[in-house]
C-alpha positions as CSV (number, residue, x, y, z in Angstrom):
1,M,-57.6,24.5,24.7
2,G,-57.4,27.3,27.2
3,L,-59.9,30.1,27.8
4,R,-59.7,33.5,26.3
5,L,-60.9,35.8,29.1
6,I,-61.1,39.4,30.2
7,F,-60.8,40.2,33.9
8,L,-62.8,43.2,34.9
9,G,-63.0,44.9,38.3
10,P,-62.3,48.3,39.9
11,Q,-59.0,49.2,41.4
12,G,-58.6,47.3,44.7
13,S,-60.8,44.4,43.6
14,G,-57.9,42.0,43.3
15,K,-58.4,41.4,39.6
16,G,-54.6,41.4,38.8
17,T,-53.9,38.9,41.5
18,Q,-56.8,36.6,40.5
19,A,-56.0,36.9,36.8
20,S,-52.4,36.1,37.3
21,R,-53.2,33.1,39.5
22,L,-55.7,31.7,37.0
23,A,-53.3,32.2,34.1
24,R,-50.6,30.2,36.0
25,L,-53.2,27.4,36.7
26,M,-54.3,27.3,33.1
27,G,-50.9,27.7,31.6
28,V,-51.8,30.7,29.5
29,P,-50.3,34.2,29.5
30,H,-51.7,36.9,31.9
31,I,-51.6,40.0,29.6
32,S,-51.7,43.3,31.5
33,T,-51.8,46.2,29.1
34,G,-49.8,48.4,31.4
35,E,-47.0,45.8,31.6
36,M,-47.3,45.2,27.9
37,L,-46.8,48.9,27.1
38,R,-43.8,49.1,29.4
39,Q,-42.3,46.0,27.7
40,A,-42.9,47.3,24.2
41,V,-41.2,50.5,25.1
42,A,-38.2,48.7,26.7
43,D,-37.9,46.4,23.7
44,S,-38.1,49.4,21.3
45,T,-40.7,47.7,19.1
46,E,-42.3,49.9,16.4
47,L,-45.5,50.2,18.5
48,G,-43.4,50.7,21.6
49,K,-41.5,53.6,20.1
50,K,-44.8,55.3,19.1
51,A,-46.3,54.7,22.5
52,D,-43.2,56.0,24.2
53,A,-43.2,59.3,22.3
54,I,-46.9,59.8,23.2
55,M,-46.3,59.0,26.9
56,Q,-43.2,61.2,27.0
57,A,-45.4,64.1,25.8
58,G,-47.7,63.4,28.7
59,D,-50.5,62.1,26.7
60,L,-52.6,58.9,26.9
61,V,-51.8,56.2,24.4
62,P,-54.7,56.3,21.9
63,D,-57.1,53.3,21.7
64,D,-56.0,52.4,18.2
65,L,-52.4,52.0,19.2
66,V,-53.3,50.0,22.4
67,V,-55.6,47.8,20.3
68,A,-52.8,47.2,17.8
69,M,-50.4,46.3,20.6
70,V,-52.9,43.9,22.1
71,G,-53.6,42.4,18.7
72,E,-49.9,41.9,18.1
73,R,-49.5,40.3,21.5
74,L,-52.4,37.9,21.1
75,S,-51.0,36.7,17.8
76,Q,-47.9,35.3,19.6
77,D,-47.6,31.6,20.0
78,D,-48.1,31.5,23.8
79,A,-51.5,33.1,23.4
80,R,-52.8,30.9,20.7
81,C,-54.3,28.4,23.2
82,G,-55.8,31.1,25.5
83,Y,-55.0,34.2,27.5
84,I,-56.3,36.4,30.2
85,L,-56.5,40.1,29.5
86,D,-56.2,42.4,32.5
87,G,-56.7,46.2,32.2
88,F,-58.1,46.1,28.7
89,P,-60.5,46.9,27.3
90,R,-61.3,49.8,29.5
91,N,-64.4,51.0,27.7
92,V,-67.0,49.9,25.1
93,A,-65.1,51.6,22.2
94,Q,-62.0,49.6,23.0
95,A,-64.1,46.4,23.3
96,R,-65.5,46.9,19.8
97,A,-62.0,47.6,18.4
98,L,-60.7,44.5,20.2
99,D,-63.5,42.4,18.8
100,A,-62.6,43.5,15.3
101,V,-59.0,42.3,15.6
102,L,-59.5,39.0,17.4
103,E,-59.1,35.9,15.3
104,T,-61.0,33.8,17.8
105,P,-63.8,35.3,19.9
106,L,-63.5,35.7,23.7
107,D,-64.8,32.9,25.9
108,G,-66.0,35.4,28.5
109,L,-65.5,38.1,30.9
110,V,-64.9,37.6,34.7
111,Q,-66.2,40.5,36.7
112,L,-65.1,40.8,40.3
113,D,-67.8,42.4,42.4
114,V,-66.6,44.1,45.6
115,P,-68.6,46.6,47.7
116,H,-67.5,50.2,47.5
117,E,-66.6,50.5,51.2
118,E,-64.3,47.5,50.9
119,L,-62.6,48.9,47.8
120,M,-62.0,52.2,49.6
121,K,-60.6,50.3,52.7
122,R,-58.3,48.2,50.5
123,M,-57.0,51.2,48.4
124,L,-56.4,53.4,51.5
125,L,-54.5,50.5,53.2
126,R,-52.4,50.0,50.0
127,A,-51.7,53.7,49.8
128,E,-50.6,53.7,53.4
129,Q,-48.4,50.6,53.0
130,E,-46.8,51.8,49.8
131,G,-46.4,55.4,50.9
132,R,-48.7,56.7,48.2
133,A,-49.4,60.2,49.5
134,D,-51.4,61.1,46.4
135,D,-53.9,58.2,47.0
136,T,-56.4,60.1,49.0
137,E,-60.0,59.2,49.6
138,E,-61.1,61.8,47.1
139,G,-58.7,60.6,44.4
140,I,-59.7,56.9,45.0
141,S,-63.3,57.9,44.8
142,R,-62.7,59.7,41.5
143,R,-61.0,56.7,40.0
144,L,-63.7,54.4,41.1
145,G,-66.3,56.8,39.6
146,I,-64.5,56.6,36.3
147,Y,-64.5,52.8,36.5
148,W,-68.2,52.7,37.1
149,E,-68.9,55.2,34.3
150,E,-66.6,53.9,31.6
151,T,-65.5,50.3,32.4
152,A,-68.4,48.6,34.2
153,P,-70.7,48.9,31.1
154,L,-68.4,46.3,29.4
155,S,-70.3,43.6,31.2
156,D,-73.6,44.8,29.5
157,Y,-71.8,45.1,26.1
158,Y,-70.5,41.5,26.3
159,R,-73.9,40.2,27.4
160,E,-75.6,42.1,24.5
161,T,-73.1,40.7,22.0
162,G,-73.6,37.1,23.1
163,G,-70.6,36.8,25.4
164,T,-70.6,35.1,28.8
165,V,-70.2,37.2,31.9
166,Y,-69.1,35.5,35.1
167,T,-69.8,37.8,38.0
168,V,-67.8,36.6,41.0
169,D,-68.0,37.9,44.6
170,G,-64.6,39.4,45.2
171,F,-65.1,40.0,48.9
172,G,-62.9,37.9,51.1
173,G,-59.4,36.4,51.2
174,I,-57.3,35.7,48.0
175,D,-57.8,31.9,48.3
176,E,-61.5,32.3,49.0
177,V,-62.1,34.5,45.9
178,F,-59.9,32.3,43.7
179,A,-62.0,29.3,44.7
180,R,-65.1,31.3,43.5
181,V,-63.4,32.2,40.2
182,A,-62.4,28.6,39.6
183,L,-65.9,27.4,40.4
184,A,-67.6,29.9,38.1
185,L,-65.3,28.9,35.2
186,A,-65.4,25.2,36.1
187,V,-61.6,25.2,36.2
188,E,-59.7,22.8,38.5
């Protein structure tokens, strides 16, 4: 049986890369809420239509709708033996709502720990490489601040509710960090 995990880390920590790589190794789906929302809209599912109308109006998709979409996605056959959530939950309220819809509890949360200076360097380099003029030092700092204020407390929430939190040093090359993730989870 595969693991049911959340990958947590600020922008630039490499969580999407590491989550995707681990999902391939374990043979479970890597579920990114951003990709899931885009797919639901493209497929014109009921939830996708609701989300599209909200996004077209320039609003954020409310937690209850995102939780419903995640719950629907986790009920699909390919996720019955495990999954890796990336980008959700983003705050404790979403975590509580997710816990309420899960049939099987999570096995843990993987938190990638990367120094602030390294995150800034990575994000500024990515902005330069991808031509993101709006990704300024100030904008990146603001997003990292939101992460530390709203998302980082999830590790405490899961510890307090009896979950396992795997804190992994995310500083270094992709292979080096992945080796640490695999070691922490005892996955080969």
